[in-house]
N, C-alpha and C positions, 0 to 999 in steps of 0.2 A: 301864656300857654303853659300847661302842665308839662313836666319832662316827657320826652318821647318814650314810648314803650319799646321793648326789645323788637317787636314786630315792625314798628314804625321805623326804627333805626335800620333794620334789615332792608326794608323797602327803599329807604332813602339811599343806603349804600349801594343797593342793586341798581337804582336809577343813575347813580354816579358812574358806576362801572359800565352800564349799558348806554349811557348818554341819553337817557329818556327824559322827556319833559316832566316838570312838576309844577303844580300850582301852589303858590305861597300866598296866604292872606295875612296882611299886616295893616293894622289901623283902618280896616274897612276896604282896603284896596287889594285886588287880586293881581298877582304877578305870575306870568307863565315864563319859566326860565329853564335852562339846561344846567343842572348842578355840576360843578367842577370838583369840589372837594369840601370836606369838613375840616375846620382848623380852630385852634384856640387863638383868639386875638384879644390882647389886653385882658386876659383872664376869662373871656366869654366865648362860648362855643358859637362859631360862625359858619354859615353856609356861604361859600363863594360860588357864584353862578354867572351865567351870561345870558343875555337876551337872545333868543333863537334867530331873530331876523337881523338885528343890527350888530350883534356881537359885543355890545357894551357890557362891561362887567357890573355885577351887583353883589354886594355883601350884605347878608342879613343875619343879625344876631338871633339865634333860635329862641331865646327867652322873650323876644319882642314879637314873635309871630303869633297869630291867632290860630292858624291851621296850616298844615302841609299835606298835600295829596300827590301821589304819583299818578300821572295821567296814563291810563291804559289805552292800548290800541295803536 
């Protein structure tokens, strides 16, 4: 994925603050998660999130994502 634009970072940060669900596509699989925070892990920007139903944690390196969208509604 190309680096996120300023508008995309703003939308992602707002989703973190508001605890809104996002869709993350990685290697052809779509994940619906609640973002918790952005962090640098081993030198890579990482999105730490949780599954909305099970509460299981998920860490996704942003460089490995195909697309990220905030779910409206």
